[in-house]
TITOR-771675 format. One record per atom (N, C-alpha, C): residue in one letter; x, y, z. Coordinates in pm, whole numbers, padded with zeros to 5 digits, always signed. Each point is the difference from the previous one (the first is absolute). Layout:
! TITOR-771675
aXYZ...
This chain:
! TITOR-771675
m+16303+08575+11525m+00088+00126-00040m+00028+00092+00120t+00120+00025+00037t+00038+00098+00139t-00089+00135-00016q-00083+00018+00123q-00068+00092-00010q+00064+00117+00072l+00047+00145-00057l+00072+00096+00049l-00083+00093+00024k+00041+00046+00096k-00081+00151+00074k+00055+00122-00049f-00087+00073-00091f+00049+00143-00044f-00037+00107+00094a+00050+00089-00027a-00034+00138+00115a-00161+00053-00038d-00039+00011+00125d-00116+00053-00021d-00051+00149-00099s+00111+00088-00035s-00022+00078-00103s-00036-00058-00134i+00056-00103-00028i-00009-00030-00120i-00146-00001-00048s-00085-00082+00118s-00123-00006-00032s-00106+00119-00027r+00077+00090+00023r-00077+00145-00012r+00020+00089-00112l+00094-00082-00083l+00023+00087-00113l-00061-00084-00126g-00091+00104-00062g-00075-00025-00113g+00072-00010-00125t-00077+00047-00084t+00044-00035-00151t-00044+00124-00078e+00045-00040-00159e-00102+00095-00084e-00041-00111-00111s-00148+00053+00021s-00100-00130-00084s+00054+00035-00166a+00019+00090-00036a+00030+00047-00151a+00081-00100-00018f+00147-00074+00052f+00076-00085-00056f-00089-00139+00033t-00109-00039+00106t-00059-00120-00004t-00082-00022-00164v-00066+00141-00008v-00101-00010-00097v+00087-00044-00119l+00122+00072-00053l+00101-00020-00090l+00004-00153-00039a+00045-00051+00125a+00039-00165-00008a-00096-00057-00052k-00121+00022+00066k-00113-00105-00039k-00022+00028-00143a-00031+00132-00043a-00016+00058-00138a+00089-00069-00131n+00165-00012+00055n+00116-00047-00083n-00041-00141+00008e-00080-00078+00133e+00015-00164-00018e-00132-00043-00099l-00114+00102-00003l-00110-00006-00098l+00006+00005-00131a+00109+00094-00015a+00051+00043-00138a+00129-00123-00061a+00064-00043+00084a+00105-00114-00026a-00108-00118-00078n-00115-00018+00081n-00064-00091-00002n-00124+00003-00166g+00047+00115-00068g-00092+00016-00079g-00082+00118-00015k-00041+00064+00112k-00100+00086+00011k+00060+00129-00005d-00099+00073-00104d+00026+00143-00049d-00021+00096+00125i+00105+00046+00063i-00013+00106+00101i+00025+00126-00045i-00072+00116+00037i+00013+00118-00046i+00052+00053+00193n+00129+00074+00010n+00036+00008+00132n-00014+00130+00045l-00106+00073+00061l-00050+00125+00029l+00017+00023+00166g+00112-00122+00033g+00020+00007+00169g+00123+00037+00034i+00124-00004-00080i+00107-00002+00072i+00054+00167-00046g+00059+00081+00105g+00037+00128-00030g+00128+00042-00053q+00025-00037-00132q+00128+00059-00042q-00030+00075-00138p+00062+00056-00054p-00013+00051-00129p+00028-00106-00122d-00071+00011-00098d+00018-00111-00083d+00087+00045-00103f+00091+00079+00027f+00075+00059-00100f+00157-00039+00008r+00044-00023-00116r+00150-00040+00041r+00101+00144+00082t+00108-00048+00055t+00069+00135+00066t+00059+00056-00114p-00001+00132-00002p+00038+00068-00130p+00156-00020-00040d+00005-00004-00132d+00143-00088-00059d+00139+00099+00054h-00029+00128+00035h+00120+00076+00045h+00039-00051+00157i-00084-00053+00044i+00012-00042+00167i+00060-00131-00003v-00076-00085-00068v+00059-00135-00055v+00159+00020-00017k+00028+00065-00116k+00148+00001-00043k+00101+00043+00100a-00061+00097+00078a+00100+00049+00117a+00018-00095+00089g-00095-00103+00037g+00017-00126+00074g+00097-00078-00036i-00007-00010-00156i+00087-00093-00058i+00145+00031+00008k+00013+00140-00060k+00113+00062+00016k+00056-00009+00181a-00049+00040+00075a+00051+00017+00112a+00053-00171+00025l-00044-00139-00062l+00056-00081+00038l+00126-00030-00069e-00012+00029-00111e+00137-00004-00114e+00111+00089+00075d-00038+00107+00072d+00112+00102+00027d+00037-00078+00137g-00036-00086+00042g+00046-00082+00129g-00072+00037+00130h-00098+00041-00001h-00068+00045+00109h-00079-00114+00059h+00077-00085+00082h-00045-00122+00005h+00033-00001+00193g+00023+00073+00049g+00019+00005+00149g-00085+00054+00060y+00042-00039+00175y-00098+00107+00074y-00001+00170-00004t-00105+00062+00019t-00003+00101+00009t-00010+00071+00130p-00008+00120+00071p-00040+00071+00092p-00160-00050+00046a+00012-00029+00125a-00149-00045+00055a-00123+00057-00062n+00036+00163+00007n-00095+00078-00032n-00025+00038-00143g+00060-00061-00084g+00019+00039-00161g+00110+00088-00024i+00052-00012-00124i+00111+00049-00051i-00044+00157-00020p+00107+00096+00042p-00012+00112+00015p-00076+00092-00123e+00049-00044-00122e-00068+00077-00129e-00156-00032-00020l-00036-00147+00053l-00138+00034-00007l-00073+00043+00127r+00075-00015+00108r-00117+00102+00122r+00042+00154-00087e+00088+00022-00022e+00014+00157-00055e-00125+00009-00102a-00025-00071-00069a-00092-00005-00123a-00152+00012+00053v-00026-00111+00102v-00088+00023+00039v-00064+00146+00076a+00113+00046+00071a-00026+00104+00061a-00063+00108-00119n+00080+00016-00118n-00008+00125-00062n-00151-00036-00087d-00022-00170+00006d-00144+00004-00075d-00137+00027+00087l+00054-00018+00121l-00109+00039+00110l-00015+00174-00004e+00127+00074-00008e+00004+00117-00009e-00095+00050-00106r+00044-00093-00104r-00077+00090-00125r-00155-00023+00008r-00018-00118+00041r-00164-00021+00022r-00082+00025+00105h+00077+00034+00109h-00071+00047+00128h+00031+00165+00034q+00117+00056-00069q+00036+00116+00051q+00026-00004+00122t+00105-00068+00032t+00032-00022+00170t+00130-00053-00014s+00091+00042+00076s+00145-00067+00033s+00011-00099+00063v+00069-00104-00050v+00009-00144+00091v+00169-00009-00001n+00040-00038+00123n+00153-00030-00002n+00025-00162-00042p+00081-00033-00100p-00002-00112-00024p+00035-00100+00106n+00046+00052+00110n+00057-00050+00122n-00112-00073+00047n-00098+00045-00031n-00125-00039+00073n-00109-00098-00089i+00077-00067-00130i-00077-00071-00097i+00064-00137+00044i-00066-00111+00016i+00050-00140+00030i-00097-00059-00122v+00097-00103-00096v-00033-00047-00117v-00006-00148+00060v-00103-00064-00021v-00060-00130+00055v-00031-00054-00118p-00044-00141+00014p-00025-00096-00118p-00147-00028-00003g-00059+00105-00051g-00136+00020-00008g-00057+00105+00101g-00160-00009-00012g-00072+00108+00114g-00011-00077+00117k-00014-00150-00007k-00045-00064+00145k+00121+00003+00121p+00142+00005-00026p+00083+00016+00070p-00011+00160+00113t-00076+00095-00062t-00001+00138+00036t-00121-00065+00124m-00092-00019-00056m-00161-00045+00065m+00073-00084+00145f+00090-00108-00016f+00038-00066+00106f+00072+00063+00103f+00081+00061-00082f+00144+00068+00087f-00109+00135+00126a-00083+00082-00060a-00090+00109+00054a-00054-00110+00092v-00080-00076-00007v-00108-00079+00088v+00108-00063+00116l+00107-00031-00026l+00108-00074+00076l+00065+00084+00095l+00006+00144-00049l+00046+00103+00097l-00112+00070+00100f-00131-00032-00011f-00092+00031+00087f-00077-00091+00056g-00025-00141-00065g-00073-00088+00028g+00039-00098+00115e-00057-00012+00111e+00011-00074+00108e-00133-00033+00104k+00032-00058+00086k-00135-00053+00062k-00041+00122+00090g-00109+00042-00010g-00036+00133+00069g-00016+00120-00089a+00054-00020-00108a+00023+00136-00093a-00136-00027-00111e-00030+00131-00052e-00137+00004-00092e+00062+00017-00136i-00038-00007-00132i+00075+00011-00092i-00129+00034-00141m-00025+00133-00024m-00124-00007-00096m+00035-00027-00123y-00100-00074-00068y+00016-00016-00175y-00122-00010-00037p+00026+00059-00149p-00157-00026-00082p-00037-00120-00028n-00158-00011-00006n-00065-00131+00001n-00134+00057-00073p-00031-00068-00126p+00115-00067-00089p+00124+00044-00018g+00119-00052+00019g+00117+00036-00065g+00088-00131+00003f+00135+00036-00069f+00044-00077-00020f+00047-00113+00113p+00004-00107-00036p-00042-00102+00103p+00125-00034+00118i+00120+00062-00064i+00120-00023+00084i+00023+00083+00105y-00051+00112+00025y-00032+00104+00073y-00034-00092+00152e-00123-00057-00020e-00068-00048+00103e+00089-00140+00067s+00043-00072-00115s+00071-00127+00033s+00118+00057+00077v+00069+00090-00057v+00130+00026+00094v-00050+00044+00155i-00105+00059-00005i-00005+00062+00140i-00056-00059+00085n-00061-00145-00060n-00028-00082+00107n+00096-00076+00018y+00134-00032-00094y+00101-00061+00012y+00088+00028+00133t-00027+00153-00006t+00130+00043+00129t-00099+00048+00128g-00098-00080-00009g-00068-00011+00162g-00084+00109+00020a+00016+00135-00093a-00083+00126+00023a-00157-00048-00040t-00095+00117+00048t-00140+00008-00018t-00028+00076-00145p-00032-00103-00099p-00030+00101-00115p-00147+00076+00009v+00013+00123-00033v-00131+00066+00019v-00034+00051-00125p-00118-00053-00083p-00027+00051-00147p-00031+00117-00007i+00024+00099-00120i-00042+00115-00043i-00133-00043-00096a-00140+00006+00046a-00076-00059-00114a+00018+00129-00149l-00004-00062-00100l-00015+00040-00121l-00135-00025-00090k-00076+00131+00017k-00138-00059-00047k-00016+00064-00167e-00094-00051-00044e-00031-00017-00149e-00057+00180-00019e-00080+00052+00092e-00072+00112-00007e+00125+00117+00004k+00098-00022+00056k+00101+00113-00014k+00109-00025-00092g-00047-00102-00104g+00103-00051-00139g+00126-00037+00058f-00026-00072+00135f+00098-00087+00043f+00130+00071+00059a-00023+00125+00021a+00099+00058+00110a-00019+00030+00116f+00099+00011+00090f+00015+00013+00146f-00078+00121+00039d-00064+00009+00109d-00084+00093+00058d+00104+00038+00114a+00072+00130-00030a+00078+00046+00089a-00030+00004+00167e-00114+00080+00013e-00106-00025+00125e+00040-00156+00057a-00079-00057-00073a+00023-00145+00054a+00100-00061+00048v+00111+00012-00078v+00150-00060+00028v+00036+00081+00081l+00004+00100+00074l+00005+00098+00096l-00039-00073+00132s-00150-00023-00035s-00061-00026+00149s+00033-00172+00039q+00054-00015-00097q+00033-00164+00050q+00143+00005+00049i+00087+00096+00009i+00144+00035+00082i-00041-00039+00124t+00096-00068+00086t+00017-00023+00143t+00103-00001+00054k+00004-00009+00132k+00131-00004+00066k+00107-00126-00035k-00062-00106-00061k+00096-00114-00066k+00001+00026-00145t-00031+00086-00062t+00001+00010-00169t+00172+00061+00010r+00069-00108-00086r+00147+00033-00038r+00030+00050-00142l-00121-00053-00052l+00041-00008-00194l-00121+00033-00057i-00015+00062-00120i-00135+00022-00078i+00053-00023-00139i-00058-00087-00058i+00026-00044-00141i-00094+00065-00089i+00018+00079-00112i-00080+00033-00115i+00080-00024-00112n-00097+00005-00109n+00001-00055-00116n-00091+00058-00112s+00069+00085-00074s-00086+00095-00116s+00099+00030-00114p+00002-00078-00106p-00125-00028-00089p+00001-00131+00093a-00148-00051+00019a+00029-00167+00073a-00010-00128-00071n+00035-00095+00050n-00035-00148-00023n-00054-00047+00140p-00138-00063-00029p-00074-00062-00160p-00083+00088-00043t-00060+00113+00062t-00068+00081-00032t-00027+00114-00135g+00154+00044-00011g+00003+00119-00124g+00003+00115+00047g-00058-00004+00149g-00053+00150+00069g+00109+00099+00024v+00027+00121-00015v+00059+00109+00008v-00065+00074+00126t+00098+00033+00071t-00069+00116+00129t+00045+00110-00060p-00074+00111+00007p-00010+00122-00007p+00092+00084+00074k+00073+00113-00071k+00091+00087+00080k-00085+00054+00171s-00127+00050-00021s-00060+00058+00106s+00001-00131+00116e-00007-00136-00060e+00010-00064+00155e+00116-00045+00036v+00093+00025-00106v+00154-00046+00083v+00064+00128+00069d-00101+00147-00066d+00064+00097+00098d-00051-00005+00123k-00138-00062+00016k-00070+00014+00127k+00077-00130+00081l+00061-00110-00046l+00062-00095+00069l+00100+00029+00036v+00107+00085-00065v+00133+00053+00040v-00031+00102+00111a-00091+00104-00005a-00036+00096+00092a-00029-00068+00149g-00073-00120-00021g-00044-00062+00119g+00117-00070+00065l+00087-00059-00066l+00137-00070+00057l+00073+00092+00087k-00016+00103-00004k+00074+00106+00104k-00025-00025+00118y-00128-00055+00048y-00005-00004+00122y+00017-00151+00065y+00038-00123-00117y+00072-00086+00025y+00174-00033-00026p+00099+00077+00054p+00107-00009-00046p+00087-00111+00008n-00058-00103+00073n+00037-00125+00015n-00014-00097-00129v-00090+00005-00067v-00049-00096-00105v+00064+00040-00118a+00107-00106-00079a+00051-00044-00118a-00137-00001-00116i+00036+00068-00108i-00072-00071-00108i+00086-00062-00130l-00080-00098-00046l+00057-00060-00145l-00116+00035-00069s+00090+00084-00128s-00104+00033-00103s+00058-00106-00107d-00099-00080-00025d+00050-00121-00147d-00042+00127-00127e+00053+00033-00071e-00011+00079-00111e+00066-00053-00124i+00003-00159-00010i+00062-00058-00122i-00085+00018-00145y-00123+00035+00017y-00067+00027-00112y-00036+00142-00047s+00119+00074+00090s-00008+00155-00038s-00019+00047-00104q+00051-00058-00125q-00010+00036-00129q-00098-00030-00099m-00107-00067+00054m-00101-00044-00056m-00120+00042+00064l-00033+00105-00049l-00136+00096+00019l-00062+00023-00116y-00147+00043+00020y-00069+00024-00134y-00106+00109+00026n-00019+00065-00113n-00104+00111-00016n+00057+00140+00069g+00113-00003-00032g+00088+00101+00040g+00036+00027+00154r-00031-00089+00023r+00059-00008+00185r+00156+00005+00010k+00026+00085+00095k+00104+00004+00058k+00061-00072+00116h+00119-00074+00016h+00045-00045+00114h+00026+00074+00105v-00059-00047+00139v+00038+00095+00120v+00115-00101+00055s+00098+00030+00013s+00084-00076+00067s+00029+00063+00149l-00004-00077+00130l+00040+00029+00094l+00121+00089+00015l+00124-00040-00089l+00115+00058+00023l-00027+00152-00008q-00105+00078-00049q-00005+00113-00022q-00076+00082+00126y+00003-00088+00104y-00037+00044+00100y+00120+00018+00111p+00067+00111+00038p+00130-00005+00086p-00015-00052+00136e-00129+00040+00047e-00034-00005+00134e-00003-00134+00061i-00015-00100-00088i+00018-00119+00023i+00113-00102-00038r+00112+00115-00052r+00106-00103-00105r+00083-00066+00121d+00001+00024+00129d+00101-00036+00111d-00077-00170+00053r-00133-00034-00057r-00035-00135+00032r-00099-00078-00148l+00050+00066-00089l-00063-00056-00115l+00084-00085-00098i-00081-00099-00016i+00092-00102-00091i-00094-00037-00131v+00099+00047-00109v-00117-00007-00155v+00070-00091-00061l-00110-00104-00043l+00044-00108-00095l-00030+00010-00131d+00110-00052-00099d-00030+00017-00143d+00096-00097-00049g-00005+00026-00179g+00109-00117-00047g-00040+00015-00132w+00065-00104-00053w+00032-00010-00162w-00132-00140-00058s-00047-00069+00087s-00081-00106-00051s-00121+00052-00096k-00075+00069+00071k-00127+00038-00080k+00016+00113-00106t+00063+00106+00023t+00023+00110-00096t+00116-00052-00116y+00079-00060+00024y+00088-00029-00119y+00016-00159-00032a-00143-00099+00033a-00031-00126-00026a+00128-00084+00045m+00042+00023+00113m+00115-00094+00042m-00026-00124+00113t-00087-00044+00007t-00072-00045+00136t+00111-00120+00012g+00024-00063-00122g+00099-00115+00033g+00162+00039+00051w+00018+00131+00002w+00164+00066+00005w-00017-00015+00121r-00079+00000+00140r-00028+00061+00081r+00090+00085+00070m-00077+00136-00047m+00080+00118+00021m-00087+00114+00071g+00006+00010+00110g-00069+00109+00090g+00081+00116+00092y-00059+00076+00067y+00076+00092+00073y-00091+00052+00099a+00061+00079+00106a-00065+00095+00084a+00060+00099+00056v-00058+00121-00002v+00078+00115+00080v-00037-00028+00170w+00114-00024+00061w-00020+00029+00153w+00058+00092+00071p-00080+00051+00105p+00060+00104+00089p+00140-00011+00075d+00093+00085+00058d+00107-00040+00061d-00002-00074+00103q-00101+00001+00037q+00031-00125+00144q-00029-00130-00047m-00061+00002-00097m-00013-00163-00030m+00103-00046-00091v+00107+00092-00086v+00076-00076-00100v+00104-00105+00064d+00059+00008+00091d+00094-00106+00063d-00071-00099+00021q-00131+00002+00071q-00080-00148+00024q-00017-00066-00131v-00056+00069-00073v-00047-00074-00116v+00135-00057-00105t+00050+00079+00021t+00181-00048-00061t+00009-00111+00051r+00031-00035+00160r+00021-00130+00049r-00101-00061-00030l-00140+00011-00038l-00091-00095-00052l+00037-00077-00155c+00036+00109-00048c+00053-00045-00151c+00097-00078+00012i+00101+00040+00106i+00140-00125-00021i-00031-00129+00068n-00117-00012+00089n-00030-00142+00036n-00090-00032-00061d-00076+00018-00081d-00110-00042-00102d+00055-00030-00113h+00052+00081-00067h+00057-00054-00155h+00137+00076-00076s+00059+00073+00109s+00136+00049-00018s-00015+00139-00114c-00044-00037-00102c-00020+00119-00093c-00073-00043-00111v-00056+00089-00094v-00063-00020-00102v+00101-00045-00110n-00064-00122-00099n+00075-00016-00118n+00081+00147-00113a+00105-00054-00020a+00104+00108-00025a-00074+00041-00142a-00004-00091-00082a-00028+00010-00143a-00163+00122+00014a-00111-00068+00074a-00089+00050-00006a-00033+00140+00047q+00125+00038+00103q-00010+00154+00027q+00069+00080-00102y+00068-00064-00100y+00036+00077-00093y-00085+00050-00126a-00134-00137-00011a-00076+00048-00086a-00097+00066+00090g-00009+00027+00121g-00114+00074+00053g+00086+00166-00008l+00100-00003-00016l+00058+00141-00043l-00025+00029-00119a-00030-00079-00096a+00019+00032-00152a-00190+00029-00025a-00056-00058+00087a-00169+00024+00009a+00000+00144+00015l+00083+00068+00130l-00049+00129+00058l+00078+00100-00071m+00121-00058-00077m+00054+00121-00085m-00038-00018-00156g-00083-00072-00037g-00021-00055-00154g-00123+00106-00034p-00043-00018-00098p-00113+00045-00066p-00137-00034+00091k-00086+00079-00006k-00121+00005+00086k-00108-00052-00094e+00036+00001-00143e-00125-00045-00082e-00037-00136-00005p+00040-00103+00052p-00038-00122+00039p-00100-00017+00101v+00053+00113+00104v-00109+00002+00118v-00138+00034-00041l+00007+00124-00068l-00117+00076-00011l-00099-00089-00120k+00070-00097-00084k-00082-00072-00092k-00049-00102+00091m+00032-00038+00095m-00040-00149+00082m-00128+00095+00080v+00045+00096+00066v-00166+00070+00043v-00093+00027-00056s+00008+00042-00145s-00072+00065-00082s-00089-00151-00058e+00068-00105+00004e-00041-00131-00028e-00109-00024+00124f+00065+00005+00118f-00070-00066+00096f-00153+00080+00032d+00026+00147-00038d-00108+00095-00013d-00112-00024-00084m+00044-00038-00144m-00110-00074-00072m-00058-00130+00058r+00057-00098+00043r-00045-00144+00058r-00098+00034+00122r+00050+00131+00077r-00089+00017+00112r-00146+00066-00020k+00013+00049-00108k-00131+00055-00074k-00067-00123-00045v+00062-00061-00061v-00097-00128-00039v-00035-00111+00073i+00075-00028+00115i-00016-00069+00091i-00122+00025+00124v+00015+00130-00009v-00090+00048+00125v-00149+00019-00091s+00003+00027-00116s-00128+00017-00096s-00063-00137+00019a+00070-00100-00028a-00046-00130-00045a-00073-00061+00143l+00101+00029+00108l-00070-00090+00115l-00107+00072+00029n-00028+00134-00022n-00136+00074+00048n-00101-00075-00101e-00006-00075-00083e-00097-00059-00094e-00021-00136+00068l+00104-00050+00094l-00043-00131+00044l-00119-00014+00080k-00089-00098-00011k-00101-00025+00114k+00045-00009+00136g-00043+00101+00109g+00035+00001+00130g+00126+00056+00034v+00052+00061-00093v+00162+00049+00010v-00015+00181+00003s+00046+00050+00056s+00038+00160-00023s+00140-00004+00052c+00050+00130-00075c+00158+00047-00032c+00025+00114+00054i+00077+00055+00069i+00010+00163+00013i+00123-00005-00096d+00043+00139-00018d+00091+00043-00094d+00151-00075+00070s+00084-00029-00070s+00102-00046+00062s+00127+00102-00048a+00042+00100+00115a+00065+00099-00003a+00173+00000+00013g+00019-00115+00011g+00164-00015-00006g+00055-00127+00028a+00114-00058-00038a+00048-00142-00022a-00066-00059-00121f-00028-00124-00002f-00054-00078-00096f-00102-00102+00024y-00069+00023+00103y-00104-00082+00045y-00140+00096+00024a-00098-00127-00047a-00156+00049+00027a-00021-00091+00122f-00116+00049+00087f-00049-00060+00121f-00140+00005-00002p-00084-00073-00071p-00127+00005-00032p-00074-00057+00147n-00118+00076+00009n-00085-00063+00082n-00071-00111-00026i+00033-00119+00057i-00100-00140-00072i-00148-00050+00083s-00019+00085+00084s-00084-00033+00144s-00128-00033-00096g-00026+00078-00094g-00148-00054-00070g+00005-00102-00073t+00104-00116-00018t-00008-00092-00053t-00013-00102+00082g-00041+00002+00135g-00001-00076+00101g+00090-00114+00016l+00130+00033-00030l+00114-00095+00000l+00090+00093+00112s+00045-00076+00079s+00109+00051+00098s+00130-00001-00107s+00104+00114+00035s+00145-00022-00048s+00036-00093-00022s+00017-00093+00063s+00088-00113-00010s-00075-00105-00082q-00136-00005-00023q-00104-00063-00053q-00008+00036-00180a+00013+00140-00007a+00009+00054-00115a+00177-00019-00063q+00080-00006+00059q+00161-00006-00006q-00014-00166-00093d-00043-00087+00106d+00016-00140-00032d-00081-00025-00172l-00136+00059+00027l-00056-00050-00079l+00039+00066-00133f+00026+00139-00003f+00056+00065-00150f+00126-00079-00025l+00071-00046+00078l+00120-00085-00051l-00010-00129-00050d-00061-00088+00105d-00051-00137-00081d-00085-00027-00113q-00138+00095-00020q-00082+00003-00112q+00061+00072-00101a+00034+00108+00038a-00005+00143-00138a+00190-00042-00027g+00058-00022+00088g+00150+00003-00049g+00038+00135+00031v-00045+00058+00099v+00058+00145+00020v+00031+00004+00139a+00134+00060-00004a+00066+00000+00133a-00016+00120+00038t-00061+00043+00143t-00007+00125+00089t+00028-00028+00109i-00014+00061+00091i+00069+00016+00135i-00134+00021+00121a-00040-00066+00085a-00100+00037+00103a+00018+00120+00065g-00088+00103+00011g+00033+00121+00087g+00046-00046+00128t-00047-00097+00073t+00036-00048+00147t+00128-00039+00018s+00080-00044-00139s+00137+00010+00015s+00084+00112+00019f-00073+00113+00022f+00092+00123+00029f-00087+00071+00117g-00082-00123+00102g-00066+00062+00122g-00102-00014+00020t-00076-00006+00116t-00143-00011+00022t-00081+00092-00074f+00039+00109-00021f-00073+00131-00066f-00032-00033-00136g+00086-00118-00037g-00029-00029-00185g-00100-00085-00037e-00060-00054+00122e-00116-00079-00031e-00111+00062-00084g-00071-00057-00095g-00068+00056-00091g+00070+00038-00138y+00138-00002-00018y+00076+00071-00120y+00090-00126-00068l+00036+00057-00095l+00109-00086-00094l+00099+00106-00011r+00177-00043-00047r+00068+00066-00020r+00035-00047-00160f-00025+00097-00082f+00033-00019-00166f+00135+00029-00031s+00060-00041-00042s+00137+00103-00044s-00013-00002-00133y+00017+00136-00068y-00005-00014-00143y+00108+00043-00065a+00113-00068+00067a+00139-00021-00076a-00007-00104-00086n-00099-00031-00107n-00007-00067-00085n-00078+00087-00119s+00040-00067-00091s-00075+00049-00179s-00149+00034+00033k-00029+00095-00088k-00126+00071-00004k-00104-00135-00050e+00071-00101-00088e-00075-00072-00056e-00034-00145+00134n+00075+00003+00063n+00022-00103+00085n-00102+00040+00118i+00000+00136+00028i-00124+00046+00110i-00148-00018-00057l+00002+00064-00135l-00127-00058-00077l-00037-00153-00018r+00045-00061+00003r+00007-00150-00002r-00054-00058+00153a+00086+00060+00071a-00013-00043+00161a-00129+00051+00040i-00011+00134-00042i-00183+00046+00048i-00076-00062-00069e+00000-00063-00138e-00129-00030-00052e+00019-00176+00077r+00103-00045+00020r-00025-00146+00069r-00054+00026+00141i-00013+00061+00076i-00042+00047+00121i-00135+00021-00011d-00030+00099-00064d-00146+00024-00071d-00094-00128-00023k+00061-00064-00082k-00077-00151-00031k-00035-00064+00141i+00097+00000+00099i-00035-00058+00123i-00085+00067+00081l-00023+00116+00014l-00070+00076+00043l-00155+00053-00064t+00015-00061-00094t-00153+00043-00059t-00082-00136-00037
């Protein structure tokens, strides 16, 4: 067979282990093993009916062609209105770029700033694509350590102390994947105040879980800080909030000086987002909010169930999940590494989880459990794990 030489940059590109675990879980299930999947991070609800019907109607109405690279105007207007309603701050629709999911925004932001000699800071443990794309560009990834004792929120002073002359971009994520951590406003205030001394550093705020918070917590969007808006990128979308992961719908708010560059990246990469999906996204923003509130309420109930159950397991402790739909228990008391626990629980208990190290080196000693599954399945899964650990 011909041996082809690939570009060196491809060897630096990582992956998202949740999909690897999902593939293995599906293979085991296909071979007759009863699998409970608490690994994959997607809502287990159907997309609300009014959104589905809007997508179907768009196809029936003939929306089969290309759209503007940044998204149809009425959708960008609806996004701006939604952000103003939720965050009490105005956003120009011309600064909104609709993309197929959340990852393109991450990729484009890192491509804008990542190159050999540059440093990009990212949360660790954090969504694995951050570090993967930073490595791909040749930039140096600088981890922002998220610690259990701080509720997996970032420490503003620690973040600011890591900034150097080479720092080009800082990525933050709250509510966070994989930890469920939420950074309090006091820390966000400190970070923004300190950033005035580093005017050449851009910020990517991943706020995809912004509508999934618990115990009365309120989301703190970086859009609410006008002093950094000229270098701020805010990522959000439809996948988690509206149970639309398969529709591939995301967006970001970009500052004026980045809009043209990112639009060119869109044209080179994917031309535009699926036309019918955009009309479905419009219906999601313009339609009733009750389906979202119902889903979040259900997640809240499951959150309480899984955190309580995990804390009953031998060698396991779990702090409260403040947002998103993830629990991130400390399993160091079991004597197992994260990868050992992941494999053991899947192979012997039929429970899919994700090793904490899939989200960075600081994830060792932890597992990610997604509670985007039924209460009954969550309890069955914990019961199976309990039998292995006792």
